[in-house]
ZAVO-965288 format. One record per atom (N, C-alpha, C): residue number from 1; residue in one letter; z negated, x, y. Coordinates in Angstrom, 3 decimals, always signed. Layout:
n|res|pz|px|py
NUM|A|Z|X|Y;
...
//
This chain:
n|res|pz|px|py
1|M|-8.914|-36.793|+14.554;
1|M|-8.787|-35.998|+13.353;
1|M|-10.018|-35.086|+13.220;
2|E|-10.614|-35.090|+12.047;
2|E|-11.799|-34.274|+11.801;
2|E|-11.410|-32.820|+11.563;
3|P|-12.301|-31.900|+11.952;
3|P|-12.024|-30.493|+11.662;
3|P|-12.070|-30.247|+10.149;
4|L|-11.335|-29.235|+9.722;
4|L|-11.293|-28.894|+8.298;
4|L|-12.622|-28.290|+7.853;
5|T|-12.984|-28.559|+6.621;
5|T|-14.159|-27.907|+6.044;
5|T|-13.776|-26.478|+5.699;
6|F|-14.779|-25.680|+5.424;
6|F|-14.522|-24.291|+5.034;
6|F|-13.630|-24.236|+3.804;
7|R|-13.934|-25.057|+2.824;
7|R|-13.146|-25.061|+1.579;
7|R|-11.694|-25.469|+1.836;
8|E|-11.485|-26.474|+2.679;
8|E|-10.113|-26.901|+2.989;
8|E|-9.339|-25.800|+3.709;
9|S|-9.981|-25.153|+4.667;
9|S|-9.285|-24.081|+5.388;
9|S|-9.036|-22.879|+4.474;
10|L|-9.960|-22.605|+3.555;
10|L|-9.751|-21.525|+2.596;
10|L|-8.601|-21.853|+1.647;
11|D|-8.530|-23.091|+1.178;
11|D|-7.423|-23.513|+0.311;
11|D|-6.080|-23.317|+1.004;
12|I|-6.010|-23.674|+2.279;
12|I|-4.764|-23.498|+3.033;
12|I|-4.429|-22.019|+3.152;
13|A|-5.410|-21.209|+3.505;
13|A|-5.180|-19.774|+3.682;
13|A|-4.712|-19.118|+2.383;
14|L|-5.306|-19.500|+1.263;
14|L|-4.962|-18.861|-0.010;
14|L|-3.560|-19.211|-0.497;
15|R|-2.936|-20.209|+0.109;
15|R|-1.555|-20.556|-0.246;
15|R|-0.538|-19.842|+0.643;
16|Q|-1.007|-19.025|+1.562;
16|Q|-0.118|-18.338|+2.494;
16|Q|+0.041|-16.877|+2.080;
17|P|+1.277|-16.433|+1.803;
17|P|+1.469|-15.044|+1.378;
17|P|+1.077|-14.029|+2.451;
18|E|+1.252|-14.381|+3.724;
18|E|+0.876|-13.438|+4.780;
18|E|-0.634|-13.225|+4.816;
19|Y|-1.408|-14.240|+4.419;
19|Y|-2.855|-14.096|+4.320;
19|Y|-3.202|-13.121|+3.191;
20|W|-2.551|-13.289|+2.033;
20|W|-2.784|-12.387|+0.900;
20|W|-2.402|-10.958|+1.246;
21|H|-1.304|-10.806|+1.984;
21|H|-0.881|-9.475|+2.410;
21|H|-1.981|-8.806|+3.238;
22|A|-2.486|-9.540|+4.221;
22|A|-3.544|-8.997|+5.078;
22|A|-4.844|-8.774|+4.303;
23|L|-5.120|-9.626|+3.334;
23|L|-6.338|-9.524|+2.546;
23|L|-6.310|-8.313|+1.602;
24|L|-5.141|-8.044|+1.009;
24|L|-5.045|-6.998|-0.012;
24|L|-4.684|-5.612|+0.512;
25|H|-4.074|-5.527|+1.685;
25|H|-3.632|-4.198|+2.109;
25|H|-4.768|-3.185|+2.270;
26|P|-5.985|-3.589|+2.612;
26|P|-7.053|-2.579|+2.641;
26|P|-7.371|-1.984|+1.264;
27|V|-7.060|-2.714|+0.194;
27|V|-7.289|-2.159|-1.148;
27|V|-6.448|-0.887|-1.312;
28|V|-5.230|-0.921|-0.801;
28|V|-4.371|+0.265|-0.882;
28|V|-4.952|+1.381|-0.026;
29|V|-5.201|+1.092|+1.232;
29|V|-5.646|+2.125|+2.170;
29|V|-7.012|+2.688|+1.771;
30|Y|-7.991|+1.808|+1.591;
30|Y|-9.340|+2.280|+1.277;
30|Y|-9.466|+2.725|-0.175;
31|G|-8.787|+2.032|-1.080;
31|G|-8.835|+2.430|-2.487;
31|G|-8.310|+3.838|-2.690;
32|L|-7.155|+4.112|-2.092;
32|L|-6.613|+5.468|-2.187;
32|L|-7.515|+6.476|-1.483;
33|G|-8.025|+6.095|-0.331;
33|G|-8.898|+7.005|+0.415;
33|G|-10.163|+7.358|-0.350;
34|F|-10.827|+6.343|-0.881;
34|F|-12.048|+6.608|-1.644;
34|F|-11.742|+7.330|-2.955;
35|G|-10.621|+6.982|-3.582;
35|G|-10.221|+7.694|-4.793;
35|G|-9.959|+9.162|-4.516;
36|W|-9.295|+9.442|-3.402;
36|W|-9.002|+10.828|-3.046;
36|W|-10.295|+11.587|-2.736;
37|L|-11.217|+10.946|-2.002;
37|L|-12.511|+11.600|-1.738;
37|L|-13.277|+11.831|-3.036;
38|A|-13.183|+10.903|-3.958;
38|A|-13.823|+11.100|-5.271;
38|A|-13.174|+12.266|-6.008;
39|M|-11.864|+12.448|-5.831;
39|M|-11.192|+13.603|-6.442;
39|M|-11.742|+14.907|-5.852;
40|V|-11.964|+14.918|-4.539;
40|V|-12.535|+16.104|-3.889;
40|V|-13.919|+16.388|-4.475;
41|M|-14.748|+15.351|-4.573;
41|M|-16.106|+15.550|-5.096;
41|M|-16.089|+15.974|-6.562;
42|A|-15.207|+15.371|-7.356;
42|A|-15.122|+15.746|-8.771;
42|A|-14.675|+17.193|-8.923;
43|T|-13.824|+17.651|-8.030;
43|T|-13.381|+19.043|-8.057;
43|T|-14.534|+19.975|-7.707;
44|L|-15.309|+19.597|-6.701;
44|L|-16.423|+20.444|-6.280;
44|L|-17.482|+20.583|-7.367;
45|V|-17.741|+19.503|-8.107;
45|V|-18.766|+19.570|-9.149;
45|V|-18.182|+19.874|-10.522;
46|R|-16.855|+19.929|-10.616;
46|R|-16.149|+20.229|-11.871;
46|R|-16.638|+19.337|-13.020;
47|H|-16.463|+18.061|-12.811;
47|H|-16.962|+17.081|-13.762;
47|H|-15.817|+16.190|-14.214;
48|R|-15.481|+16.229|-15.521;
48|R|-14.352|+15.458|-16.029;
48|R|-14.569|+13.953|-15.874;
49|R|-15.765|+13.457|-16.104;
49|R|-16.008|+12.030|-15.943;
49|R|-15.793|+11.599|-14.484;
50|G|-16.174|+12.459|-13.557;
50|G|-15.916|+12.193|-12.147;
50|G|-14.429|+12.157|-11.864;
51|E|-13.689|+13.055|-12.499;
51|E|-12.233|+13.055|-12.349;
51|E|-11.627|+11.757|-12.876;
52|V|-12.133|+11.284|-13.995;
52|V|-11.622|+10.043|-14.591;
52|V|-11.862|+8.868|-13.645;
53|V|-13.058|+8.791|-13.078;
53|V|-13.351|+7.725|-12.119;
53|V|-12.448|+7.850|-10.902;
54|A|-12.305|+9.054|-10.378;
54|A|-11.479|+9.276|-9.192;
54|A|-10.015|+8.928|-9.457;
55|L|-9.484|+9.368|-10.576;
55|L|-8.091|+9.074|-10.917;
55|L|-7.875|+7.571|-11.117;
56|T|-8.870|+6.912|-11.676;
56|T|-8.775|+5.459|-11.850;
56|T|-8.758|+4.752|-10.502;
57|L|-9.605|+5.183|-9.575;
57|L|-9.601|+4.600|-8.229;
57|L|-8.270|+4.832|-7.525;
58|V|-7.724|+6.023|-7.663;
58|V|-6.424|+6.333|-7.054;
58|V|-5.346|+5.439|-7.651;
59|A|-5.356|+5.289|-8.972;
59|A|-4.342|+4.452|-9.626;
59|A|-4.452|+2.996|-9.162;
60|I|-5.659|+2.474|-9.072;
60|I|-5.850|+1.086|-8.627;
60|I|-5.392|+0.925|-7.183;
61|G|-5.780|+1.865|-6.325;
61|G|-5.377|+1.795|-4.923;
61|G|-3.867|+1.836|-4.764;
62|A|-3.207|+2.741|-5.478;
62|A|-1.751|+2.845|-5.377;
62|A|-1.057|+1.644|-6.012;
63|L|-1.593|+1.158|-7.112;
63|L|-1.011|-0.001|-7.785;
63|L|-1.074|-1.252|-6.903;
64|A|-2.091|-1.346|-6.062;
64|A|-2.237|-2.501|-5.168;
64|A|-1.093|-2.589|-4.159;
65|A|-0.339|-1.510|-3.967;
65|A|+0.804|-1.549|-3.039;
65|A|+1.864|-2.548|-3.505;
66|W|+1.947|-2.760|-4.789;
66|W|+2.961|-3.687|-5.316;
66|W|+2.717|-5.130|-4.851;
67|P|+1.530|-5.741|-5.099;
67|P|+1.340|-7.107|-4.592;
67|P|+1.309|-7.167|-3.059;
68|V|+0.821|-6.122|-2.412;
68|V|+0.825|-6.117|-0.949;
68|V|+2.260|-6.210|-0.439;
69|A|+3.163|-5.425|-1.011;
69|A|+4.576|-5.472|-0.601;
69|A|+5.201|-6.818|-0.936;
70|E|+4.887|-7.336|-2.094;
70|E|+5.457|-8.630|-2.495;
70|E|+4.997|-9.751|-1.558;
71|F|+3.708|-9.816|-1.268;
71|F|+3.208|-10.843|-0.356;
71|F|+3.729|-10.620|+1.062;
72|G|+3.868|-9.366|+1.462;
72|G|+4.436|-9.083|+2.772;
72|G|+5.862|-9.577|+2.882;
73|H|+6.628|-9.360|+1.828;
73|H|+8.014|-9.838|+1.817;
73|H|+8.061|-11.366|+1.905;
74|R|+7.206|-12.014|+1.141;
74|R|+7.185|-13.487|+1.135;
74|R|+6.730|-14.074|+2.469;
75|G|+5.845|-13.379|+3.167;
75|G|+5.316|-13.890|+4.426;
75|G|+6.065|-13.422|+5.661;
76|Y|+7.113|-12.634|+5.461;
76|Y|+7.840|-12.048|+6.589;
76|Y|+8.355|-13.101|+7.567;
77|E|+9.012|-14.123|+7.068;
77|E|+9.626|-15.129|+7.945;
77|E|+8.572|-15.865|+8.773;
78|Q|+7.456|-16.233|+8.166;
78|Q|+6.409|-16.958|+8.882;
78|Q|+5.857|-16.114|+10.030;
79|I|+5.620|-14.850|+9.800;
79|I|+5.095|-13.980|+10.844;
79|I|+6.165|-13.724|+11.900;
80|S|+7.397|-13.599|+11.475;
80|S|+8.501|-13.396|+12.422;
80|S|+8.606|-14.554|+13.405;
81|V|+8.337|-15.760|+12.931;
81|V|+8.428|-16.948|+13.785;
81|V|+7.327|-16.958|+14.849;
82|I|+6.137|-16.524|+14.505;
82|I|+5.015|-16.628|+15.445;
82|I|+4.814|-15.373|+16.294;
83|A|+5.506|-14.275|+15.976;
83|A|+5.355|-13.039|+16.749;
83|A|+6.208|-13.094|+18.015;
84|D|+5.787|-12.347|+19.028;
84|D|+6.609|-12.223|+20.229;
84|D|+7.741|-11.225|+19.956;
85|D|+8.574|-10.955|+20.949;
85|D|+9.740|-10.087|+20.743;
85|D|+9.351|-8.686|+20.280;
86|D|+8.385|-8.071|+20.965;
86|D|+7.939|-6.741|+20.532;
86|D|+7.282|-6.809|+19.156;
87|G|+6.548|-7.881|+18.900;
87|G|+5.921|-8.058|+17.589;
87|G|+6.953|-8.144|+16.482;
88|R|+8.055|-8.848|+16.723;
88|R|+9.135|-8.924|+15.723;
88|R|+9.766|-7.554|+15.499;
89|A|+9.912|-6.782|+16.576;
89|A|+10.462|-5.427|+16.417;
89|A|+9.512|-4.558|+15.585;
90|W|+8.206|-4.662|+15.866;
90|W|+7.225|-3.915|+15.075;
90|W|+7.186|-4.411|+13.631;
91|L|+7.382|-5.710|+13.424;
91|L|+7.413|-6.265|+12.072;
91|L|+8.572|-5.669|+11.275;
92|E|+9.715|-5.548|+11.909;
92|E|+10.865|-4.959|+11.219;
92|E|+10.614|-3.485|+10.898;
93|I|+10.007|-2.782|+11.842;
93|I|+9.672|-1.375|+11.601;
93|I|+8.654|-1.270|+10.466;
94|H|+7.659|-2.144|+10.484;
94|H|+6.642|-2.184|+9.421;
94|H|+7.312|-2.382|+8.063;
95|R|+8.231|-3.339|+7.990;
95|R|+8.937|-3.612|+6.736;
95|R|+9.796|-2.416|+6.315;
96|D|+10.523|-1.827|+7.262;
96|D|+11.361|-0.668|+6.946;
96|D|+10.523|+0.481|+6.388;
97|R|+9.399|+0.743|+7.024;
97|R|+8.533|+1.829|+6.561;
97|R|+8.004|+1.542|+5.159;
98|A|+7.557|+0.315|+4.940;
98|A|+7.019|-0.044|+3.625;
98|A|+8.084|+0.102|+2.545;
99|E|+9.284|-0.399|+2.809;
99|E|+10.349|-0.305|+1.812;
99|E|+10.762|+1.140|+1.568;
100|T|+10.667|+1.981|+2.588;
100|T|+11.046|+3.387|+2.454;
100|T|+10.083|+4.147|+1.551;
101|V|+8.780|+3.935|+1.735;
101|V|+7.806|+4.756|+1.005;
101|V|+7.142|+4.054|-0.175;
102|L|+7.480|+2.794|-0.417;
102|L|+6.871|+2.081|-1.545;
102|L|+7.004|+2.839|-2.874;
103|P|+8.142|+3.457|-3.170;
103|P|+8.224|+4.198|-4.439;
103|P|+7.188|+5.314|-4.577;
104|L|+6.754|+5.891|-3.472;
104|L|+5.732|+6.937|-3.544;
104|L|+4.451|+6.407|-4.191;
105|F|+4.084|+5.178|-3.890;
105|F|+2.870|+4.604|-4.464;
105|F|+3.003|+4.455|-5.983;
106|Y|+4.194|+4.120|-6.437;
106|Y|+4.436|+4.010|-7.878;
106|Y|+4.378|+5.384|-8.550;
107|V|+4.858|+6.396|-7.860;
107|V|+4.785|+7.763|-8.384;
107|V|+3.321|+8.190|-8.498;
108|V|+2.512|+7.794|-7.525;
108|V|+1.080|+8.116|-7.577;
108|V|+0.424|+7.438|-8.780;
109|V|+0.769|+6.191|-9.041;
109|V|+0.227|+5.490|-10.213;
109|V|+0.608|+6.247|-11.489;
110|A|+1.878|+6.630|-11.589;
110|A|+2.352|+7.348|-12.778;
110|A|+1.648|+8.696|-12.919;
111|A|+1.477|+9.407|-11.807;
111|A|+0.805|+10.714|-11.857;
111|A|-0.658|+10.557|-12.260;
112|A|-1.336|+9.556|-11.701;
112|A|-2.747|+9.339|-12.060;
112|A|-2.871|+8.964|-13.529;
113|A|-1.972|+8.108|-14.013;
113|A|-2.001|+7.742|-15.437;
113|A|-1.745|+8.963|-16.311;
114|A|-0.780|+9.779|-15.900;
114|A|-0.507|+11.006|-16.664;
114|A|-1.720|+11.925|-16.651;
115|A|-2.380|+12.065|-15.489;
115|A|-3.553|+12.931|-15.393;
115|A|-4.720|+12.398|-16.222;
116|L|-4.749|+11.098|-16.451;
116|L|-5.800|+10.518|-17.285;
116|L|-5.519|+10.678|-18.774;
117|F|-4.262|+10.503|-19.187;
117|F|-3.968|+10.386|-20.610;
117|F|-3.272|+11.582|-21.242;
118|V|-2.432|+12.281|-20.526;
118|V|-1.711|+13.419|-21.117;
118|V|-2.668|+14.514|-21.585;
119|P|-3.731|+14.829|-20.832;
119|P|-4.656|+15.867|-21.302;
119|P|-5.361|+15.551|-22.630;
120|L|-5.368|+14.295|-23.033;
120|L|-5.955|+13.967|-24.330;
120|L|-5.155|+14.625|-25.454;
121|R|-3.849|+14.752|-25.253;
121|R|-2.970|+15.394|-26.245;
121|R|-2.752|+16.869|-25.932;
122|W|-2.587|+17.181|-24.639;
122|W|-2.337|+18.550|-24.186;
122|W|-3.381|+18.931|-23.145;
123|P|-4.526|+19.450|-23.565;
123|P|-5.643|+19.742|-22.648;
123|P|-5.296|+20.693|-21.494;
124|R|-4.347|+21.588|-21.688;
124|R|-3.996|+22.543|-20.634;
124|R|-3.273|+21.871|-19.461;
125|S|-2.839|+20.654|-19.638;
125|S|-2.145|+19.942|-18.558;
125|S|-3.119|+19.303|-17.570;
126|R|-4.405|+19.334|-17.892;
126|R|-5.402|+18.618|-17.082;
126|R|-5.392|+19.044|-15.614;
127|R|-5.522|+20.321|-15.335;
127|R|-5.607|+20.793|-13.945;
127|R|-4.292|+20.584|-13.189;
128|P|-3.143|+20.981|-13.743;
128|P|-1.897|+20.755|-12.981;
128|P|-1.641|+19.277|-12.674;
129|L|-1.908|+18.393|-13.631;
129|L|-1.694|+16.963|-13.380;
129|L|-2.701|+16.418|-12.362;
130|F|-3.928|+16.909|-12.427;
130|F|-4.932|+16.501|-11.452;
130|F|-4.485|+16.895|-10.044;
131|W|-4.051|+18.149|-9.871;
131|W|-3.645|+18.615|-8.540;
131|W|-2.358|+17.936|-8.074;
132|L|-1.459|+17.655|-8.979;
132|L|-0.257|+16.907|-8.612;
132|L|-0.659|+15.541|-8.053;
133|T|-1.551|+14.856|-8.752;
133|T|-2.024|+13.550|-8.302;
133|T|-2.775|+13.667|-6.982;
134|F|-3.553|+14.704|-6.840;
134|F|-4.319|+14.947|-5.618;
134|F|-3.399|+14.984|-4.396;
135|F|-2.331|+15.773|-4.478;
135|F|-1.435|+15.921|-3.324;
135|F|-0.532|+14.700|-3.135;
136|L|-0.108|+14.084|-4.220;
136|L|+0.668|+12.853|-4.089;
136|L|-0.177|+11.738|-3.459;
137|A|-1.425|+11.636|-3.865;
137|A|-2.318|+10.616|-3.297;
137|A|-2.547|+10.866|-1.810;
138|L|-2.694|+12.126|-1.431;
138|L|-2.845|+12.452|-0.020;
138|L|-1.599|+12.021|+0.765;
139|G|-0.429|+12.286|+0.199;
139|G|+0.809|+11.841|+0.840;
139|G|+0.889|+10.335|+0.954;
140|A|+0.434|+9.629|-0.074;
140|A|+0.448|+8.159|-0.042;
140|A|-0.541|+7.621|+0.987;
141|I|-1.662|+8.296|+1.163;
141|I|-2.626|+7.876|+2.193;
141|I|-1.992|+8.005|+3.576;
142|V|-1.338|+9.120|+3.822;
142|V|-0.665|+9.320|+5.108;
142|V|+0.441|+8.274|+5.290;
143|A|+1.223|+8.042|+4.238;
143|A|+2.297|+7.042|+4.304;
143|A|+1.725|+5.651|+4.550;
144|G|+0.617|+5.325|+3.896;
144|G|-0.025|+4.030|+4.103;
144|G|-0.499|+3.855|+5.541;
145|G|-1.022|+4.915|+6.130;
145|G|-1.421|+4.860|+7.534;
145|G|-0.225|+4.656|+8.453;
146|W|+0.882|+5.304|+8.129;
146|W|+2.123|+5.182|+8.906;
146|W|+2.638|+3.742|+8.856;
147|I|+2.616|+3.152|+7.668;
147|I|+3.036|+1.755|+7.512;
147|I|+2.072|+0.833|+8.268;
148|S|+0.781|+1.021|+8.071;
148|S|-0.236|+0.161|+8.673;
148|S|-0.232|+0.229|+10.192;
149|R|+0.088|+1.389|+10.723;
149|R|+0.113|+1.542|+12.177;
149|R|+1.126|+0.588|+12.798;
150|A|+2.308|+0.503|+12.199;
150|A|+3.315|-0.435|+12.699;
150|A|+2.885|-1.871|+12.435;
151|G|+2.288|-2.133|+11.278;
151|G|+1.856|-3.488|+10.947;
151|G|+0.787|-4.014|+11.886;
152|G|-0.108|-3.154|+12.325;
152|G|-1.159|-3.575|+13.241;
152|G|-0.634|-3.984|+14.606;
153|K|+0.531|-3.465|+14.964;
153|K|+1.107|-3.767|+16.279;
153|K|+1.902|-5.066|+16.301;
154|V|+2.098|-5.676|+15.134;
154|V|+2.879|-6.905|+15.076;
154|V|+2.196|-8.016|+15.866;
155|R|+0.925|-8.248|+15.624;
155|R|+0.212|-9.354|+16.269;
155|R|-0.879|-8.887|+17.245;
156|H|-1.102|-7.589|+17.335;
156|H|-2.170|-7.074|+18.193;
156|H|-1.573|-6.296|+19.354;
157|K|-1.393|-6.970|+20.470;
157|K|-0.810|-6.340|+21.665;
157|K|-1.672|-5.176|+22.159;
158|E|-2.960|-5.245|+21.923;
158|E|-3.853|-4.194|+22.406;
158|E|-3.612|-2.845|+21.716;
159|F|-2.896|-2.842|+20.585;
159|F|-2.575|-1.594|+19.886;
159|F|-1.224|-1.032|+20.303;
160|R|-0.499|-1.743|+21.144;
160|R|+0.838|-1.315|+21.562;
160|R|+0.727|-0.458|+22.824;
161|Y|+0.940|+0.845|+22.668;
161|Y|+0.870|+1.762|+23.801;
161|Y|+2.252|+2.112|+24.323;
162|A|+3.268|+1.755|+23.581;
162|A|+4.651|+2.039|+23.962;
162|A|+5.532|+0.972|+23.327;
163|P|+6.743|+0.823|+23.836;
163|P|+7.641|-0.148|+23.213;
163|P|+8.004|+0.309|+21.801;
164|P|+8.385|-0.632|+20.950;
164|P|+8.730|-0.260|+19.577;
164|P|+9.994|+0.588|+19.535;
165|P|+10.043|+1.578|+18.637;
165|P|+11.280|+2.345|+18.481;
165|P|+12.356|+1.472|+17.853;
166|K|+13.585|+1.920|+17.935;
166|K|+14.679|+1.175|+17.320;
166|K|+14.508|+1.202|+15.815;
167|P|+14.660|+0.046|+15.135;
167|P|+14.548|+0.025|+13.677;
167|P|+15.697|+0.796|+13.032;
168|A|+15.444|+1.324|+11.847;
168|A|+16.440|+2.122|+11.140;
168|A|+17.545|+1.269|+10.552;
169|F|+17.265|+0.011|+10.244;
169|F|+18.236|-0.872|+9.600;
169|F|+18.481|-2.090|+10.474;
170|S|+19.652|-2.669|+10.336;
170|S|+19.941|-3.907|+11.065;
170|S|+19.339|-5.088|+10.321;
171|Q|+19.231|-6.207|+11.013;
171|Q|+18.665|-7.428|+10.414;
171|Q|+19.465|-7.849|+9.189;
172|E|+20.805|-7.704|+9.239;
172|E|+21.641|-8.141|+8.121;
172|E|+21.348|-7.356|+6.847;
173|S|+20.982|-6.093|+6.984;
173|S|+20.746|-5.273|+5.795;
173|S|+19.523|-5.723|+5.013;
174|H|+18.655|-6.539|+5.634;
174|H|+17.431|-6.989|+4.958;
174|H|+17.567|-8.343|+4.295;
175|S|+18.667|-9.013|+4.490;
175|S|+18.760|-10.385|+3.994;
175|S|+18.619|-10.477|+2.483;
176|T|+19.038|-9.459|+1.750;
176|T|+18.938|-9.517|+0.294;
176|T|+17.982|-8.479|-0.263;
177|R|+17.397|-7.633|+0.590;
177|R|+16.504|-6.586|+0.095;
177|R|+15.144|-7.168|-0.231;
178|R|+14.593|-6.713|-1.337;
178|R|+13.255|-7.119|-1.738;
178|R|+12.525|-5.874|-2.198;
179|P|+11.200|-5.888|-2.167;
179|P|+10.468|-4.742|-2.684;
179|P|+10.820|-4.518|-4.149;
180|S|+10.981|-3.274|-4.496;
180|S|+11.338|-2.981|-5.880;
180|S|+10.150|-3.257|-6.788;
181|P|+10.379|-3.849|-7.954;
181|P|+9.278|-4.074|-8.884;
181|P|+8.821|-2.741|-9.466;
182|M|+7.598|-2.713|-9.918;
182|M|+7.074|-1.493|-10.492;
182|M|+7.639|-1.329|-11.898;
183|I|+8.393|-0.244|-12.077;
183|I|+9.027|+0.010|-13.356;
183|I|+8.666|+1.414|-13.798;
184|F|+8.220|+1.548|-15.014;
184|F|+7.953|+2.848|-15.586;
184|F|+8.892|+3.059|-16.755;
185|V|+9.522|+4.207|-16.790;
185|V|+10.401|+4.547|-17.899;
185|V|+9.680|+5.619|-18.700;
186|I|+9.424|+5.325|-19.941;
186|I|+8.730|+6.273|-20.817;
186|I|+9.749|+6.821|-21.801;
187|T|+9.902|+8.123|-21.781;
187|T|+10.845|+8.753|-22.711;
187|T|+10.131|+9.576|-23.733;
//
C-alpha cells in the first residue's frame, strides 16, 4: 500500500470533527486574547477606531466558541475511543467545563455587538458598554484557559501532573446534551 499524498491526508483530516475542533480552538483563545489587548491599547490612546477594531476581534474570537463546541461534541466519541483511562476522564472534564461556560462566550459576543452599535444611537453608552465587554472578555479568556487546560491533558500525558478530578456529571447525563446554539433575543 502506497503512503497517502498530502492532499489525500488533508482531505481525510478535514472530514474529522475532532480535527476541526483542534484547528479552530486557538481562534477563540488567541482571538479573544488579541482582541482584549487591542481593547487595552485603544483605551490607552483613546481612539474610537481602535475600539471598533478591538471589539470586532473580541466578537470574532468569542463567536468562534460556537463551531469549536459543535465540532468538539461531534468528535467526542472518536477521541474517547483512542484516549487512555485518564485521558477519557480529562475528556469528560473538558466537555463539562466547555458546556458550563459556553454561554459566557455568547454573552461576550452580544456585549461586543452592543458596544459597537448601541453608541451610534446613544453615544453616552459607549464607555459603559466598552468596559462591560472588556471585563466579560477577560472572564471568557480565563474560562477558555480553564477549558483548554483540561483539553490538553486528554491526549498529552506530559501535561498531566495529577490524576483527573471527579467529573461533575455522570456519563448518562451527557447522552442527550449538546452545545446550545447561539441564540440572540432582541426586544
